[in-house]
C-alpha positions in Angstrom: -14.9 13.8 13.2 -18.6 13.3 13.9 -18.2 15.4 17.0 -15.9 18.0 15.3 -18.1 18.5 12.4 -21.4 18.4 14.5 -23.0 15.7 12.2 -25.1 14.4 14.8 -24.6 10.8 14.2 -25.3 8.2 16.9 -22.4 5.7 17.6 -24.5 3.0 16.1 -24.6 4.8 12.9 -21.0 5.5 12.7 -20.2 1.8 13.4 -22.7 0.6 10.5 -21.1 3.2 8.1 -17.6 1.9 9.0 -18.5 -1.8 8.5 -20.2 -0.9 5.1 -17.2 0.9 4.0 -14.8 -1.8 5.1 -16.9 -4.3 3.2 -16.9 -2.3 -0.1 -13.3 -1.6 0.3 -12.4 -5.3 1.0 -11.1 -6.1 -2.4 -9.0 -3.2 -2.8 -5.2 -3.6 -2.2 -2.5 -1.1 -1.7 -0.6 -2.4 -4.8 -3.5 -1.5 -7.0 -3.6 2.0 -5.7 0.1 2.5 -6.0 -0.1 1.2 -9.6 -2.8 3.5 -10.6 -0.9 6.5 -9.1 2.4 5.5 -10.8 0.6 4.8 -14.3 -1.5 8.0 -14.2 -0.2 10.5 -16.6 -1.0 14.2 -15.9 0.0 16.7 -18.8 -0.3 19.7 -16.5 2.0 18.1 -14.0 4.5 17.0 -16.7 4.6 20.5 -18.2 5.0 22.1 -14.9 8.1 20.0 -14.2 9.5 20.6 -17.5 9.2 24.3 -17.0 10.9 24.2 -13.6 13.7 22.0 -15.0 14.2 24.5 -17.8 14.3 27.4 -15.5 16.9 25.6 -13.3 19.0 24.5 -16.3 19.0 28.3 -17.6 20.1 29.5 -14.2 22.9 27.0 -13.8 24.1 27.8 -17.3 24.0 31.5 -16.7 26.0 30.9 -13.5 28.7 28.7 -15.3 28.9 31.4 -18.0 29.4 34.3 -15.4 32.1 32.3 -13.4 
């Protein structure tokens, strides 16, 4: 990424940054991240899903009535 973006960082700087990031994230666990994502409630997403489901149900009902 350093070469792709042209950041100009030396190999030593990249290694130190990676080690620092690893040390900071040491206590994090995958389970905590999954729990956060599963418990996060997004009103916009919920409304979008309801709207799509309502449209699908209306289309299915119209198809059943027409048949």
